[in-house]
C-alpha angles and dihedrals in degrees: 000000000000120000117241093251089067092066105035108157097016108140110246094006116213135175111258112222119208117217095213136349116293133223118204119210117199110195143136134243094005094198094060110117092247095042094046094051089044093053090047090052089051091049097047093051095038094052090049088055093042098248123146114223132215118190121198113196144160116229094231130043098204141333123061120097125308093254091050092053088049091057091047098054092053088081088082091060093067093065114119100200091189090073093049121085092192141002129221105198123196104189092165089070094052107088101162106112116262095357098104091049088050091052094046094052090047091053093047093048101042109022124070099170130092116309126185118192113206120218096349127072113229126185110251096019131092111238143206124196128200111245099235089165092079101057099039087052090053093050093049091045088051088060096047096042102035101031100028094227117156100174104075127166118199130210118197133171132267113329111261094017109133095231089046091053096049097044089052088049090056090054092049091050095054092046093051094044090056095046093246123151113248110226109194089201085071092057115092130182116219134163104256089255139104098254098067090072095081093059096040093053090045089053092049095048094046091050116103094238127069120266115281120258091243140013116207115199132199092224139024092237092061090043090053091047092053091046090053093053089049091052090055090051095047092248110139129221122242096000098061099022133002115228125189137181145196135230096039100231120181094258089061094044092053098039122105111267092025111231124254103232148131132247112247103248091231090145087065089051089049090052092048092052089053089049090054094047091049090051091049094048098042106015089240117132116219125209113257114254117245125245116241115245100224129104123188107253108199137163101279091078095047098258092114099216114146104224096197092055091047093050093050087050094052095045094039087211112183102172119066101221092180090058093051097044093042109113088221095052121112086224098062124071094148095120093047091050095052094043089057095060122093097168114082095214095048090044089062091047091055088046089051091056094052092053084093086082090064091071122219113353134152098221139353122193137188118203120189128194121243105273090004093170092044094215090177094069122110123241093274096031118152094176094106123117113279105149120044127338139276117280089241120050132192121228094207101164126032115175113183131180095271134048093248089057095061112105132170116186120151088190097056104115130188136166121272088223087072090054088202124003091216089066085077099045112121112260132168090217138050120252147176130244113194117204124206132172130262111205145116114227104318093331108108119215099171135269142281132220134203130192129187097198111224093345116117095233147121120198122272138224090280089063093049092051090044089054091049087056088052094050096049092043091050088056090050091050091047090054092046093051089046091050091050092048090049092048089049088053090047094049091046091050089049094049099038124082109237093214105045102021092227124113115288130212092284088056089049092050088048102047110019095075092046091054091045093051093047092048090050094045093049093044095244129151118245131221122204122179117183121193132188120192112240123233099002092142089054091046094052094042094047103030102024133251094285086063090044088052087052091053093051090049092051090050088049092050090050091055090044092051087053092050100090125141110011096336118124129195135203138191098224098175143006094290099002125109136176135196120200131188138155125218141062126320126188130220111301097004092108091050089047092053092049089050089051090059093047095047092050092056090044100047113016111021101044097108090138124109093296090231094107139033115252113221145152135215114228136196128174146197122199128169150064112339096187090107094053124084095205142358096268095085095053089045092052089055091051092045092051087055095047091049090052092053089048091054092048091052092049094052088048091050092049 
């Protein structure tokens, strides 16, 4: 359970009970081929050992603008390490500058439970490394045994990189096992990327000996880069030279000729990481998982197997998710649908409807920060959330696996310390929640989470694209809400009198006819009280305009005081005021209301110089307005009565 300090300030604090121990996985770009298989390996072993899993991932690995990368990395700031029982950390997947180091320091400072680092050895952490040797050795052995090649060059990654070292080791082992001479002039160091192909082919062509029979590469990207250079030079693959890769990315599967390769066994690495965590938590040692035997034989070695067709046969996939999620597809109007909404509640109902594009899942959740749109900021405000999240979060969308588990509630708050209330729901099986950021550039909105129940699965590229639509449309909604608020303020400023803070003549022109027409339509009586401040010219001339302004404000206060209920009052001229109401008034009630205005001025609001009496002349209209076409005639009746009172007061004073 969480200690109380985790949830200080949470309304209605309660102790959150975990159903089972939780392993946190800190990774990036969870739909990447390596990452997805790694997470699946973690899930498979964790579920067997009855652990829940929380995955914290950015949607991108690198690229995008600096501000967008900043917004992505913020997802790691939501992690409550107090909830976790162990952490599996995959720093090699995190390519945003400085982020891996920040996470490492945070774990070392705040987390005193088991930590396992994948692929990179870090002081103070246990570590697991993928055995690249096995599959590179299988690929090179395939070339020797199946295609009878003996002159094989090898291209690995950066010198000293742990993956580069292991993949080169696999090449060496295959050559030695088949009693072939290792010629280090046939070994090249690349960068695991497409662009190293040009230099490697140049070196091979400029060498005094012929091209090798085959070039085995430590990644599909390097293999494709070399094939592309060969195409430009008229050298055919595999007819003139065989080229193979490693890691079997979609680009290699769909390339022509498709690249003979092997899938990095990162699922085995993930399972090994869980085994190590389990041993650290319980002292029990688990048997090591076995590596699959199969490599992916394609066309680039001469075996002429179309990997994309083989993949489709294996998956038996009938629905083209990429077509549905593709922004240019005639099937997908998600972005347009979300961009069309200006109401927050309706926006999430539209989003909820489009969750069908995410395929089968057990739960999808959207959590927004308090004041996520920061409507109160000024035009150039930078006080929006960039680092971390608000202490209170809003679970605005909860889409479960049945219609009765679909909820949209923009008021549902929970403590950030919980991360997601659903984690603590009672289940008779372990599951995974995958958290990803909601943001636009460096402006944090909140985060989303998805769970696939018992299924061994991470999200795919369709989810990443789908979330990109959500991020963009949330920013559009934020801007629309801000524009509406600014327009409302502008409208209020245009209709509110700056001096008295009641409606001005513009406000009267905007609202009076609307009130009149509604009253007439609904058969209601209308009350109009007109007031004119007495002796304002005398006050201005004798005591100055500051004193005159004070008199105007006092008169406005008197009318505002009388505007209880549905009444509304306006300053329609320099010293003219009007009160409007609809409804029924009994005998004497109107005169009582007028006397309240007079007495307020006489007894309570006379903060002026005291050398004169502050008063107002009043006239009124009350009755049926069905015979009038507009408000002008009733106003003229009230105005005539007010004028008569003003004349009487003048005679009295003189």
